Structures are given as C-alpha cells and as structure tokens.
C-alpha positions in Angstrom: 41.3 1.6 -84.1 44.0 -0.2 -86.0 47.2 2.5 -85.8 50.0 2.0 -87.8 53.5 2.8 -86.3 55.8 4.1 -88.0 59.7 4.3 -86.5 62.7 5.7 -87.0 65.7 5.0 -84.7 69.0 6.7 -84.4 71.8 6.0 -81.8 73.7 9.2 -80.9 76.5 9.9 -78.4 75.3 12.5 -75.5 77.7 14.6 -74.2 76.6 16.6 -71.2 78.6 17.6 -68.2 77.3 16.5 -64.9 76.7 19.4 -62.1 78.8 21.6 -64.5 77.8 25.3 -66.2 79.6 23.7 -69.5 77.1 21.4 -71.8 78.0 19.7 -75.0 74.3 20.6 -76.8 73.5 18.4 -79.8 70.4 18.6 -81.7 68.4 17.3 -84.9 65.5 18.2 -87.0 64.1 16.0 -89.4 60.6 15.9 -91.1 59.3 12.3 -91.2 56.0 11.3 -91.9 54.3 15.0 -92.3 55.6 15.7 -89.6 58.6 17.7 -87.4 60.9 15.7 -85.1 63.3 17.3 -83.1 65.8 14.9 -80.9 69.3 15.4 -79.2 70.9 16.3 -75.9 71.9 18.9 -73.6 71.3 20.0 -70.0 72.3 16.7 -68.5 69.7 14.6 -70.8 68.6 13.6 -74.1 64.7 14.7 -75.6 62.7 13.4 -78.6 59.9 15.8 -79.6 57.6 14.8 -82.5 54.8 17.2 -83.7 52.0 15.9 -86.2 49.2 18.2 -87.6 46.7 15.5 -88.3 47.8 12.4 -86.5 47.6 11.0 -82.6 51.6 10.2 -82.6 54.6 9.6 -79.9 57.7 10.1 -79.1 60.4 8.2 -77.1 63.4 8.4 -76.2 65.6 5.1 -74.3 69.3 5.0 -72.6 71.4 2.2 -73.9 73.4 1.9 -70.9 70.7 2.0 -68.2 67.5 0.9 -70.6 65.8 3.7 -69.0 63.2 5.6 -71.0 60.3 8.0 -71.4 57.6 8.6 -74.1 55.4 11.0 -74.7 52.2 11.2 -76.6 50.3 13.8 -78.2 46.8 14.3 -80.0 46.9 16.1 -83.9 48.2 19.5 -83.3 49.7 18.4 -80.3 53.6 17.8 -79.7 54.5 14.8 -77.7 57.6 15.2 -75.6 60.2 12.6 -73.9 63.2 13.2 -71.4 66.0 11.3 -69.4 68.5 12.2 -68.0 72.0 11.2 -69.2 75.6 11.1 -68.2 78.6 11.7 -70.3 79.1 9.9 -73.4 76.1 7.7 -72.8 74.7 6.3 -76.1 70.6 6.5 -76.5 67.7 5.5 -79.0 65.7 8.2 -80.1 62.1 7.3 -81.8 58.7 8.7 -82.8 55.9 6.9 -84.0 52.7 8.0 -86.3 
C-alpha cells in the first residue's frame, strides 16, 4: 500500500532542568491534515504526539545535538507517541506523518 507522507518539521529550543524540581515546559497544539498534533518539552525530555481518526500515522522527535530519536506509530483512532531525553537548551525537531 502506497502511503503519502506529509511532514512538518519545527525546531525548538528545549529547556528542562537536569535533576532539579523545576522545569520549563513548552508545548504546542496544531491541527494538520485532519489530526491533532501536540509537541513540546518538559520533565527532561521532548515529545511529539499525533492523533488521527481515519489514517495510519506516526510522530517523531529528533535531537539536533546528539541525533537520538524516537518514532511512534498508531492506527486510525489512536495516538502515536515519541519521546527523547534532552538537556538544557538542546534543540530538537518535531515531525508527524500521515
């Protein structure tokens, strides 16, 4: 089955405290391609989650510093979830695919 892949990449500066009780949280919500995409940082990491009601889909988060990444997949009516640990000020890229 041929799958059309659509991507939207954003680069953000991640702010999270290592080992402390205070964290700076950054989050965004968008509604691309008929789904709901949430992405951001907090609790020492960065995440990209995408929900779509009728399509198989995925979400990805990639560290611009280390290259580490995570990718989650989900069937229609499910949420794909991706998360990586990050350090203070680390830049990451967020993606979703339908």
